C-alpha positions in Angstrom: 191.8 220.2 183.4 190.7 222.1 186.7 189.1 225.7 186.1 190.2 226.1 189.9 193.7 228.1 191.0 195.2 226.8 194.3 196.9 229.1 196.8 199.3 226.9 199.3 199.8 229.4 201.9 202.9 228.6 204.2 204.7 226.3 202.0 206.3 224.3 203.9 207.5 220.4 203.9 203.4 219.8 203.8 202.6 222.6 201.5 205.5 221.5 199.1 204.1 218.0 198.9 200.5 219.3 198.0 201.8 221.9 195.5 204.2 219.1 193.4 201.8 216.8 193.9 199.5 219.2 192.1 202.4 220.1 189.2 202.5 216.0 188.5 199.0 216.0 188.2 198.8 218.3 185.2 198.1 221.2 186.9 200.1 224.3 185.3 202.2 226.3 187.6 199.9 229.5 186.7 197.3 228.0 188.5 199.4 227.0 192.1 200.8 229.8 193.9 203.0 229.6 197.3 203.6 232.0 199.8 206.6 231.3 202.3 208.0 233.8 205.4 211.3 233.7 203.8 212.4 235.3 200.3 214.8 232.3 200.2 212.4 229.7 200.7 210.2 231.7 197.5 213.4 231.3 195.4 214.1 227.7 196.3 210.4 227.1 195.2 210.4 228.9 192.1 213.7 227.0 190.8 212.6 224.2 191.8 208.8 223.7 190.8 208.6 227.0 188.3 205.6 228.4 190.4 205.2 231.9 191.1 206.1 232.5 195.2 204.0 235.6 196.4 202.9 237.6 199.3 199.6 236.7 201.1 197.2 239.2 200.1 198.1 238.6 196.3 197.6 234.9 197.1 194.0 235.7 198.7 192.9 237.7 196.1 194.3 235.9 193.0 193.5 232.4 193.7 190.0 230.2 194.0 191.3 228.0 196.8 193.3 228.4 200.1 195.1 225.9 201.4 196.6 227.1 205.0 199.5 224.9 205.6 201.7 226.6 208.5 201.8 225.5 211.5 199.1 225.2 213.8 200.7 227.8 216.0 201.0 230.0 213.3 197.8 229.9 211.8 196.1 232.4 214.6 198.7 235.4 213.4 198.7 234.5 210.2 194.9 235.3 209.7 195.1 238.3 212.0 197.0 239.3 208.9 194.7 238.5 206.0 192.0 236.8 207.6 189.4 239.8 206.7 190.4 240.4 203.6 189.6 237.4 201.8 186.9 237.9 199.1 183.7 235.7 199.8 184.0 233.3 197.1 187.0 231.7 198.5 187.4 228.6 199.7 189.6 228.2 202.5 191.4 224.7 203.4 193.0 224.0 206.6 196.2 221.7 206.9 196.9 222.6 210.7 196.6 219.6 212.4 194.3 220.0 215.5 192.7 223.5 214.8 188.9 222.9 214.3 186.9 224.7 211.1 185.6 227.4 213.7 189.0 228.4 214.2 189.4 229.9 211.0 185.4 230.4 210.5 185.9 233.0 213.6 188.9 234.8 211.8 187.1 235.4 208.4 184.2 237.2 206.7 181.2 235.5 207.3 179.8 232.7 204.9 183.5 231.8 204.0 183.2 228.1 203.5 186.1 226.2 205.5 187.4 222.9 204.7 189.5 220.9 207.2 192.0 218.4 205.6 194.5 215.5 207.3 196.5 214.5 204.8 200.2 212.4 205.2 203.9 212.3 203.8 203.2 209.5 201.3 201.5 212.4 199.3 205.4 212.2 198.2 205.1 209.1 196.0 201.2 210.0 195.7 200.3 207.3 198.1 199.3 209.5 200.7 195.8 209.1 202.9 193.8 212.5 202.9 190.7 212.8 205.0 188.4 216.0 204.4 185.3 217.4 206.8 183.1 220.0 206.1 183.2 223.0 208.6 180.8 226.1 208.2 179.0 226.9 205.3 180.8 223.9 203.1 178.7 222.2 200.6 179.0 219.1 198.7 180.4 221.2 195.7 183.1 222.4 197.8 184.6 219.1 199.1 184.1 217.9 195.5 186.6 220.7 195.0 188.9 219.8 197.9 189.0 215.8 196.5 189.9 217.7 193.4 192.9 219.1 194.4 194.0 215.9 196.5 192.9 212.6 194.7 196.1 213.1 192.5 198.0 212.5 195.6 196.8 209.4 196.8 193.3 208.4 198.4 190.6 210.3 199.9 187.9 210.2 202.1 185.0 211.6 203.6 185.2 211.8 207.3 183.1 213.9 210.2 185.0 216.9 211.6 184.6 215.3 215.2 186.8 212.0 213.7 189.8 214.4 212.4 191.4 214.1 215.8 191.6 210.2 215.3 192.6 210.1 211.6 195.6 212.3 212.7 196.0 209.6 214.8 196.0 206.7 212.6 197.1 208.3 209.1 198.6 211.6 209.7 201.4 210.2 212.0 201.2 206.7 211.0 203.8 206.8 208.6 206.4 207.2 211.6 205.0 204.0 213.3 205.5 202.1 210.2 209.2 203.7 209.7 209.5 202.3 213.3 208.9 199.2 212.8 211.0 199.0 209.5 213.9 200.0 211.5 213.3 197.5 214.2 212.9 194.8 211.8 216.2 195.9 209.6 217.9 196.1 213.2 216.9 192.5 214.5 218.2 191.5 211.2 221.2 193.2 211.8 221.3 191.5 215.5 220.5 188.2 214.3 223.7 188.4 211.4 222.4 189.7 208.5 224.6 192.8 206.7 222.8 195.8 207.1 221.9 196.6 203.6 220.2 193.0 203.2 218.4 193.7 206.6 216.9 197.1 205.4 216.6 196.0 201.9 214.4 192.9 203.3 212.1 194.6 205.9 211.6 197.7 203.4 210.4 195.3 200.2 208.0 193.1 203.2 206.4 195.9 204.7 205.8 197.5 201.0 204.7 193.8 199.6 202.6 193.2 202.5 201.1 196.9 202.2 200.0 196.4 198.4 198.6 193.1 199.1 196.0 194.0 202.1 194.6 197.1 199.9 194.3 195.3 196.8 193.2 191.6 198.2 190.7 193.4 199.7 191.3 190.6 202.7 190.8 191.2 206.2 194.3 191.4 208.1 193.5 188.8 210.3 192.9 186.4 207.2 196.2 187.6 205.9 197.9 187.1 209.0 196.8 183.9 209.3 197.6 182.7 206.0 201.3 183.0 206.9 201.1 181.4 210.3 201.3 177.8 210.5 200.9 176.2 213.6 203.5 175.8 215.4 205.7 177.6 213.1 208.2 180.4 213.1 205.7 182.9 212.8 203.5 181.9 215.3 206.3 181.8 217.6 207.1 185.2 216.5 203.8 186.8 216.8 203.4 185.3 220.5 206.5 187.2 221.6 204.9 190.5 220.3 201.5 189.6 222.5 203.6 189.0 225.0 205.1 192.6 224.9 202.0 194.0 224.2 201.8 195.1 220.9 198.1 195.7 220.4 197.9 197.6 224.0 201.2 199.6 223.2 199.6 200.5 219.6 196.2 201.6 221.4 197.9 204.1 224.0 200.2 205.7 221.5 197.3 206.6 219.2 195.2 207.5 222.1 198.0 209.7 223.1 198.3 211.4 219.9 194.5 211.9 219.5 194.9 213.9 222.8 197.8 216.0 221.8 195.5 217.0 218.7 192.7 217.9 220.8 195.2 219.7 223.2 197.3 221.8 220.4 192.9 222.9 219.7 192.2 223.8 222.9 195.9 225.5 223.4 195.5 227.8 219.8 191.6 228.5 220.7 192.6 229.5 225.0 195.5 231.8 223.2 193.8 233.6 220.7 
C-alpha cells in the first residue's frame, strides 16, 4: 500500500473519476481527500465514496500529492487563494487541459515540483490513457509517484511537456471521436433496416473487440485492416467511400483543431492572469 495521501482539489467529473479509481485499487478513504466548490457536492462525494471532503487549505496541509482538477479558467483564482501556502515538500499535479506547468510554478513557492497530466474518461472503467510530463523541479521520483496514482486507472506514458497538447488532441479528446464513430455506425445500421438496439449492440461490440484485438495482438492497424479487406469485397467498397469522403483528412483537421484550442487556452490564461 502506498504511503502517500492524495487530495483531489476541485473534485468535479474528472476529479471524481480519479478518486474513485484510487479507492477501487485499494487506497483507503483516509488517504484520499477531496475539495469542492459547493457543500452539496461535498456531501454527495462523501456519501458515494466514503471520503472526507475538506477545505482547500486543509487539503494542502494534510495531503502529500495535490491534484488540481478544476477547469483551466478557474485555476488562477484557485492558486491565488492558497498557492503560496503550499508546504515545500508537496507534489503538485495538474489535470488542467492546456495549462503549462510554468503557470503553476509561478503561483507556488519556489522549488515545489509540478507534473502535468492528461488522462481521459475511460478511467471510469480502469481503461484510461494517461500521459505524464515533468515540469519545474520534478524528478524521476516524482514521476514515479504520479504513475503510482494513475496506473490503477489504466495505462500511463511519459512524454515531454511540449507534446501534451498533441496528447490532449489524440487521447484526451479521443473518446469523443470513437463515441461519434459508434453513433454513426449505429445510425447507418438503422438506415439499412436494423432495429436500433441491434444496430447499437453490433457497433459497440465491434468497437470493443477491435480495440482489444489491436491492443493485445501487437499488430499494426494497417495489417489488421488488410486482414478484414478482401479484394473486391464489401469492406473494400466501404473503405473506398470513407476515403472518398476524406476520412483521414477530417481526422487530421480535427486533431489539429483540438491541439490549437489547447494552445489557445494556455495563451488566454497566461495573458489573463
